[in-house]
C-alpha positions as CSV (number, residue, x, y, z in Angstrom):
1,M,0.0,0.0,0.0
2,E,1.1,3.5,-0.6
3,N,2.3,5.6,2.4
4,E,0.0,8.5,1.6
5,K,-2.2,9.5,4.6
6,L,-5.8,8.7,3.9
7,N,-8.5,10.8,5.6
8,K,-12.2,10.2,6.2
9,G,-14.1,11.2,3.0
10,D,-11.2,10.7,0.6
11,M,-12.2,8.9,-2.6
12,V,-10.0,5.8,-3.0
13,L,-9.5,2.9,-5.3
14,V,-8.6,-0.3,-3.5
15,K,-7.2,-3.3,-5.4
16,W,-7.5,-6.4,-3.3
17,Y,-7.5,-10.2,-3.5
18,G,-10.6,-12.3,-3.1
19,Q,-14.2,-12.6,-4.0
20,C,-16.6,-14.1,-1.5
21,Q,-17.1,-17.7,-2.8
22,R,-20.0,-18.5,-0.5
23,T,-23.6,-17.6,-0.6
24,I,-24.7,-14.8,1.8
25,N,-26.4,-17.3,4.1
26,D,-23.3,-19.5,4.3
27,A,-20.9,-16.5,4.6
28,R,-22.6,-14.9,7.6
29,F,-21.8,-18.0,9.6
30,A,-18.2,-18.3,8.5
31,Y,-15.1,-16.5,9.6
32,V,-14.1,-13.7,7.3
33,S,-10.9,-15.5,6.2
34,E,-13.0,-18.5,5.1
35,C,-15.1,-16.4,2.7
36,Y,-12.1,-15.2,0.7
37,L,-10.9,-18.3,-1.0
38,N,-9.3,-17.3,-4.2
39,D,-6.7,-14.9,-5.7
40,V,-9.0,-12.9,-8.0
41,E,-8.0,-9.3,-8.2
42,T,-10.9,-7.1,-7.3
43,C,-11.1,-3.3,-7.6
44,T,-13.4,-1.3,-5.2
45,L,-14.1,2.4,-5.5
46,G,-15.5,4.4,-2.6
47,F,-15.2,7.1,0.0
48,M,-13.0,6.3,3.1
49,V,-15.1,5.9,6.2
50,A,-12.5,4.3,8.5
51,E,-9.2,2.5,8.5
52,D,-7.3,0.5,11.2
53,D,-4.6,-2.2,11.2
54,R,-7.2,-4.9,10.2
55,A,-9.5,-3.3,7.7
56,I,-10.4,-0.5,5.3
57,V,-14.1,0.6,5.4
58,L,-15.6,2.3,2.3
59,T,-18.9,3.6,1.3
60,P,-20.2,4.5,-2.2
61,N,-22.5,7.2,-0.9
62,I,-22.2,10.1,1.6
63,H,-25.3,12.2,2.3
64,K,-25.5,15.5,4.2
65,Y,-27.7,14.9,7.3
66,S,-29.5,18.2,7.0
67,E,-29.0,21.6,5.5
68,H,-27.9,23.1,8.8
69,S,-25.9,20.2,10.0
70,Q,-22.2,19.4,9.6
71,D,-23.0,15.7,10.1
72,Y,-23.1,13.3,7.2
73,M,-24.7,9.9,6.7
74,V,-23.3,6.9,4.8
75,E,-24.9,3.9,3.3
76,G,-23.7,0.7,1.7
77,I,-20.7,0.3,4.0
78,F,-18.1,-2.2,2.6
79,T,-15.3,-3.6,4.7
80,I,-12.1,-5.0,3.1
81,P,-9.7,-7.0,5.2
82,K,-6.2,-5.4,5.2
83,S,-4.6,-8.9,4.7
84,M,-6.2,-9.0,1.2
85,V,-5.2,-5.5,0.1
86,I,-2.8,-5.2,-2.8
87,E,-2.9,-1.4,-3.3
88,V,-4.8,1.7,-2.2
89,K,-4.8,4.8,-4.5
90,K,-6.2,8.1,-3.3
91,L,-8.2,9.7,-6.0
92,S,-9.3,13.0,-4.4
């Protein structure tokens, strides 16, 4: 991964290994590492919500909560395990 500092709200492109090879019903009862069983490169584009030493959390949509608020709402949150990440590129 690049050493560039990523901030909440940055648009990023994450290249990572793995597609979930289980149905949703099977996957929800499995450990995360059991869901990612192949080495297919996947690209995911989104806005950075959070990042720690184990995962990157993205969202495709950010909505302003109200006209007078500084708060924002997100939907469609997507978590990518850091152990599967190949590269992260900041686009904004």
